[in-house]
N, C-alpha and C positions, 0 to 999 in steps of 0.2 A: 360425404367425407373425402378429403383429398387423398390421393394415393401415397403410399410409403415411398420416401426417397432414401431412407437409411433403415436397414433391417439387420439387427444383431440377434443371432440365435445361439444361445448357450456359448458365447464367445469367451475364450480364456487366453491369457498370455503370461508366460513366465520368462523372466530374465535369467540368463545363464548363471548357475550357482546360487540363485535365490532359493530359500527354503520353502517359500509359498508363492502362489501366482500373484502377479500385480493386478491382473483382471481375472476374475474367477466366475465363470458361468453367467455372464451378463446377457440378458435378452431384452431388447429395446427396439421399439419402432418409432421413427420420427417421420412426420408427414410433411409433404411439400408446403413451404411457406410458413412453417411453424417456427416459433422462437422458444427454444428449449434451453433452460439453464441447468447446469450440472454443478452441484455443491459436493463438498467432502473435505475432510481434514487433509493435511499434507500426508502423502503416502497412501491415499485411499484408492488410487488407480485412475483418477480423472485424466491426467495428462497422458498416461499410457493409452487409455481408451481413445482419447482425442487423436493421438498419432496413428492409431489403427484406422480411424475414419479418413485420414489423409494418405493411407497406405505407407506411412513411414515405418510402421511396425505391422507385421502380418500375424493373424491369430495363430496361437499354438494349437488350438482346437476350436471347434464350432464353425459357424458360417456367418460371414459378414458380407452384405450386399450394399453398395453405395451407388446411387443413381443407376441401378440396374446392372452394375458390374461387380462381380466377385473377384477381388484382387488375389491372383495366384501367381501369374507370370509377371515379368518386368513390364510387358506391354499393357497388362491389366492395370498395374500400379500407375503407369503413365497416364492412362485414361482416367483413373480415379482422381489423380491430382489435377487434371484439367477441369474437372467438375466440382471438386471440393478444395477450396483454398483454406489456408491456415495462417492465423496471425498469432505470433508468440508473445510471451510476457515481456521480454526485453527487445525493443525494436532494433537495438544495436546488433543483435544476433541475426537479424533478418535483412538488414540493409547492406549491400555489397559493393556499391559504386560510390563515386565522389560527386555525382550530380543527381539531383532529385529525379528529373525526367528519365535519365539513363537507368536509374534503379527501377523505376516503374516499368520500363521497357524490357528489363532483364529476362523475365519469364517468357515474354512473347518472342524474344529473339531465340531463346532455347527451343521454342515450339516451331520455329521456322515460319512465323507469320510474315506476310508480305509487308515491306517497310511502310508503305502508304497506310496500310491497315493499322500497323503499330502506332503510327503518328496519331491516327484518329482515336484509337483506344486509350493511349496515354493521356491525350488532352481531355477526353471524357472522364477518365478515372480521376485525374487531378482536380477537375472541376467538381466532381461528385463529392470529394472529401474537403473541398475548400482550400486546395493548395496550388491553384493555378499560378498565383503570383510568385510561387517559390520554385517553379520548374527548373530554373537555372541555379538554384542555391545549392550549397554544399550541405548534405545531411548533418555533418558534424557541427554545423552552426545553428541547428534547429533545437527547439525545446523538445522535451520528452513527448509531449502530446502531439507536436507537429511531426516528429519522427514516426509515431504510431500511425498517424494519418497517411504518411508516405507508405508505410508497410501495408496498410489497408488498400491504398491505391494500387500497389503492385499486384495484390491479389485480385482486386476488381477488374483490372485490365485483362485478366485471363478469362473474364466472363463466366465465373463459376455459378453453379446453381446452389451451392452450399458454402458457407464460410464458418469455420471453427475458430473462435476467439479463446485462446488458452490463457486465462488470467491476463488479458491484454491491457488492463487498466491498473494492475497491481502497483506499478512504480510511478504512476502519474499523480499530479496534484489534483485537488477536488474538481476544478473546472475542466481540466484535461480529461479526467476520468468521465465526467458527465458528457463531454463533447463526443468522446469515442463511443460511449454507450448510445447516445442519441443518434450518432451516425449509423451504428449497427441496427438500431430500431427502425430508422428511416429506410435503410436498404431492405429491411425485412417487409415493411408495410408498403412502400411505394414501388419496389422493384421485384417483390415476391421472392427474395433470396431467403432460403432456409438458414437460420442461424442457430449454432450450438454455442452457448455462452457459458464458459467455465469461470467461476468467480468465487472469491471469499467475502464479497460485499453483499450483505443480506438485502440492502435497499435496492441493489441492481436485480437480484434474483426475484424480488417481490414484483417486478414489472414484467416478468416473462410470462409466456402462455402456460408453461408447464415446468415443474421442477423434478429433477432426479437427484437424490442424495446417495452418494456412494460411501461405502465403508468396507475396508479390507478387501477391496476388489470386487465387491458385490453391490447390487442396488438395495439400499436399506429402506428408502422411502420414495414414493413417486406420486405426483398429483398436481393439482392447481396450487399456486403459492399459498393461498389462504388455507387450503386443506392441510398442506405440509406444515406450515408455521403454527397452525392451531395445535399441533402436537409438540408444544414447546419443550416439555421435559425430555422427550425422545430426541428432538433436534439438539438440545444442549448435551445430551449424553453421547452424541456422535461428534462432539468437539466443535460444534457450530454455534450459531446464535440465532436470534430472531430480530426482525426490524425493531428499531428503538421505540416506535409508537406502540408496538405490541407489548413491549416491556412496561411502558407507561400505563397502558390500558390495564394490565394485570395489577399494577400497584394501585391504580384508582379503584378498581373493583374491590380489592382487599380493604380499601378505605370506605367502602359502601357506596361508591358512585355507580349508578346503573348505566352501562354502556353497551351498545350492540357488539356482537362478536366480530372478529376479523378485521379490526381497524389496523391498517398497515402504514398509512401515509399521514403526513402533517395535515394535509387538506381534509382527509377523512376524519381525523381526530378533532380538528377545529370545528368542522360542521356538526359533529355529534355533540361536542361540549356546548356549542352555541344554542342548542335546543333545550338545554337544561335550565331550570330556574336558578336565579342568582341572588345573593345577598349584597347589600351595599356597605356593610360595616367592616369588611376585611381590609387590613392594612399590614404592610410588612416593610422591613428595611430593604434598601437596595444594596446588594453586595458590591456593586460597582462604585458606590459612594464611599466605601470603607477606605480609610487612610492606609497606605502601605505600612506593613509591619516595621516598627522601628528596629534598627539593627546597628550594633557596633562592630559587626563583622568586617574584616578587611577585604578589599577586593583581591582576588587571586589572579584574575585576568583583566587587563585594561586595554581597550582599543581606542585609539585617538586618530580621527580623520584618516582612516585607512582607505587607500585607493589601489585598485589592481586592474591592469589592462592586459588582456591576452593578445599576443601577436601584434605588438605595437608597430606602426609604420608600414603595415601590410594591408592589402585590400580586405583581409579578414579581421582587422583590429576590432576588438570588442571590450568594452568597459564593464567588468564584472562587479566591481565595487567602487563606490563613489563617496569618499569622505565619511565612512562608517565609524561611529563612535559608540562604545558601550562599556559597561563594567559588570563583571560577574563576581559576586561576593562569595566568600568561603562558606561552604555548607549549603548553598542554594541548589535548587533544581530548576534550571533555566531551559526554556524551549525556544528554538529558532524555527520559524515557519515562513513560508513564502512559496510562490508559484515556481514551477520548473524553470530553471534558468535565472532565478532571482539573485543568485550569488551565495546561497547558503553553504554549499560545499566548498566554494572558494574561501569564504570567511573562516570556516572551522579549520581549513588546512593551514591558515596563518597562525592559529592559536598554539601550535606546538612547533612552529618554525619549518613546516614542510614547504611552505611558500613564503617568500619574502617580497615586500613591496616598498616602493617609495613613490610618492610621499605617504606619510602615515607612520604610526607607531603602535607596536604591540608589546605589552609588558606582562610578564608572568612572574608572580611573586616579587614584583618590583624590578625584575631584570628586563632590560630592553633587548628584544630579540634581534634588533637591527644592528646592534653594536658588533664590531668585528671580533672582539675577544669573548663574546657570549658563548658559554658552554651549552650548545644545543642538545648534546646527549643528556645532560642533566635536566634540561627543560623537558625533554621527551620522557624522562623517567617520571616527572611530576605530572605531565599532561598526557594521558593515554588516549589514542584515537582508534575507534572501531569503524571501519569503512562500511558503506552501504551494502556491497556485495561481499559476503564473508569468504566466498571461494577465491576472491582476489587476494585475500590476506593469509590464506592457509597454503603451505607449500612443503612441509616436512612429510616424511614417510609414515610417521605415527602421530597420534594425538599428543602423547607425552612429549615427544621431541618438539612438536610445534609450540606447545605451551611453554616448554623450557627454553625456547630460543632467546627470548628477552633476558631472563635471569642469567643465562649462560654468558651473554654478552656483557653483563654487569660484573663478570669476574667472580661470581659467588662460588663457594665450594659445592661439591656434588650433593652432600646431604641437605644443604639449604635449598638447592635447586629442586631436589625431589620433594622436599616439604612444601615449597611454594607451588609446585605443579599440583600436588595433591590438594592443597588448600584451595587453589583457584578453581579446579574442577568441581570441588564440593560447593564452592560459592555459587557456581552457575547451575547447580542442580544435576550434574553428571556424576555417575558412579565411577570413580577412578579405576576400580578393578575391571569394570565392564568395557571401558573405552581406551584404556592406557595404550594397548598395542594395536588398536585399530587404525586404519588409514583415515584421516579426516575426510577424505573424499568419498568414503563409504557411508557417511552419516547423512541424515535427513537435513533439509534446509535449516530447520530450527536448531538442530544439534550443532551444525557447522557454525551458526551464529554464536552459540554458547561457547564453543571452543575458541572462536575469535576473541570473544570478550574475556575468556579465561586467560588467553595469552597476554592480554593487556593488564588484567588484574594481577597476574603473577609478578609484574613489575612494581606493584603496590603504588600506583599513582595517587596523588591527592585530588586530581581532576580526571573525570572520565567523560569523553566526548563520543557520542554515538550518532552516526548518520543513518537515519531511517532504520532503526534496529528491528522494527516489527513488520516492515514492508514484505509482502508476499507470504506471510504466515497465515495459517487458518485462525479462526477466532479464538480457539482454545490456546493455540501456540502464541497468539498475540497477548492474551491475558497472562500467560505464564511468563512471557518475556518482560512485560511491563512490571509484573510483580517482582521478578528478579532484579530489574533496574531500580525499583523503589527500595528493595531490600539493601542494595548496594549503597544507595543514597542514605537510607536510615542508619547505616553503619558508619556514616561520617564522611563519605566521599561527595565532593561537589560534582554534580552531573549537568552536562549540557547535551540536550537531545534535539536533533533535527528531525522533523516529522512533517508529513502531509496530512496526518490524521488530527482533526480538531478535537475529536473525542479523547484521543490519547494525551495530547498536551493539556487538555482541560482537566483530566483526572490526575495528572502527575505533577504538573509544573507550578512553581510559585510565581514565576515571572515569564513573560513572553516578549520576544523581539520579532517583529514582522518585517521581512525584507521584500522590497519590490523594486525591480530594475536596479539592483545594486545599492539601494539606499534603505534606511530604516524608516518605514512608514508609520509604525505605531510601536509602542512598548507599554508594558504595565502588567497587572494581574490578568489571568484569563477572563475574568468577569469584565474588566475594563476594555480589553481588546475586542471581545465578542460584541460589545455595543456597536462596533463599526461594521455590522454584518453586511450592509449594502456595499460599502467601500471594499471590504474584504472580497466580496463576490466579484467586484470589478477588476481586482488585481489577481484573480485566479484562485482564491481560497474560498472557504465556506465557514459555517459555524455548526456546532452540534445540532441535531434534529430538534432537541428539546428547546434550544435557544430560538430556533425558527418558530416553533409552536408558541412560545411565550410572546414573541412579537405579534404573531397573528391574533392571539387572544387579547393583547393590549389594544390592538387596532379595532377589535370587535367589542371593546368596552369593558373587558375584564380588568380588575385591579391587580396586574401582575408586576412584581418588582423588576426593575431593570437589572441586567447583568446575571440573571439566573440561567443555567444551562445544564445542570445535573438533573437526572431523572427524579431523584428524591426531593429536590428543591422545587421543581416545577409541579410535581405531584402535590406537595403541601400547599403551594400557592393556589392551585386549581381547587382543591378541597375547601380552602378558606373562602373561595368565591361562591361556592354552591350552597344554596339554602336548604336543599333537600338531599340528604345523604345518610348513610348508616353511621354506626359508631366507630368504625375502624379508623386507623391512623396510618399515614404514610411513614 
């Protein structure tokens, strides 16, 4: 057995003024060369524990030893940070210079490393993460996935023995997420770097050597991924989830299909199902063949040949949108998906006049936003926009004042403003009495997002646009957020949602628009769009796990309808193909 490189013995940490410890009596040993995944709901103590591993926080009590060093003095912390690097969730918070190679060299310069050695290490690190061609580029012009690679390169150049990834893929598109995870796995396997991987994505956690699940600052579960996820009810009770294939396996077993335990991946499920006897008589309709629902609804937003160029006429000129055209009908739930840098956020910023472009036209309720006499204030009352990072949208001293900001600017009387604030907070599932006088910055990430949405709802818009509303939330928080948004839609609001999660848009949306390099690559129902799985993969996206399985089974000779991607639909199709099963139903 390899020796321990991290040892936590009854470690606790409390933030000043907090009623309970953020980390409470954690004891954990991590071996050299291990790939450890840490899971837990928002606020479970994961990030606080991660910061202690990098000596950004020191334990309030207990003993922590990292690479043989117990961080107590500043010199100790300095040595810990040389051996344990950290990659944060948002690369913009970690990149500090205007040139990629300079950013990669930043830590080494602070360590006083010889310039010739810095040059060698920077070149090696950028090569390791596949960013050598971008050494002279500005980080501001890179995609999210590329920025995260630069952040990893900056850590690698320090030659650490441990790298802590604190939800480093949370804000990336599916392919960017996969690339960063694969990079971490390669560094672990090929270079022997110990990896501590903190994530909310169960499919990532399933590929780790070992899992630790935290809850209320303590370790609630620990073991190999199959052992931990086998305790599905317990995992769900901790606000988490299990890999999609494990959910499907449970549904199939309830339908009488005999499957081995512990199936976690598409490949494992396809192999197991391929060994079962099949019938030849099953047939089902293809959801992707269904005609779009006829509608006499009027379009509330119309975009016609919209083009947008950032920094035109400079060396950094970038075309974000290129002749984009679309229509969003009243009462619809529309998803906009695309790889990082595809133009999604630029597009939605035009839909309520935050950005203006020529050539092209945007009309809201028949009003051309490009006309000089257009009342943009009225447009923004009708079209509310919730940004990706809620902390950028919150600014007042209390939650009540923040939510009241919009209605106050509408010139409403005090009683109406108060009524709207109370109503909006209730709509997003917050208790007005509990949060009214709280600072919005004291709230959890999920609560901040709810307050940001409440501030928009208080304006009573007819269209609500949300940019990555569930990014960075734990699985329970994600489910709650999506249920909240569906409830707002069901109450009659037109919803436009930007997302990197194919599962989220598949469950929620009536219609999808796929952006790639500033142009619309595909549009249609989720079933129709997910048929293009290979092309979606090429442009940085993905499809739900069950859609991948359905394709694998079709290629293996199963009679699987095209366009299915929901667990229940794939389950029913699989059961229909099998000649020996129990009497259960999906």
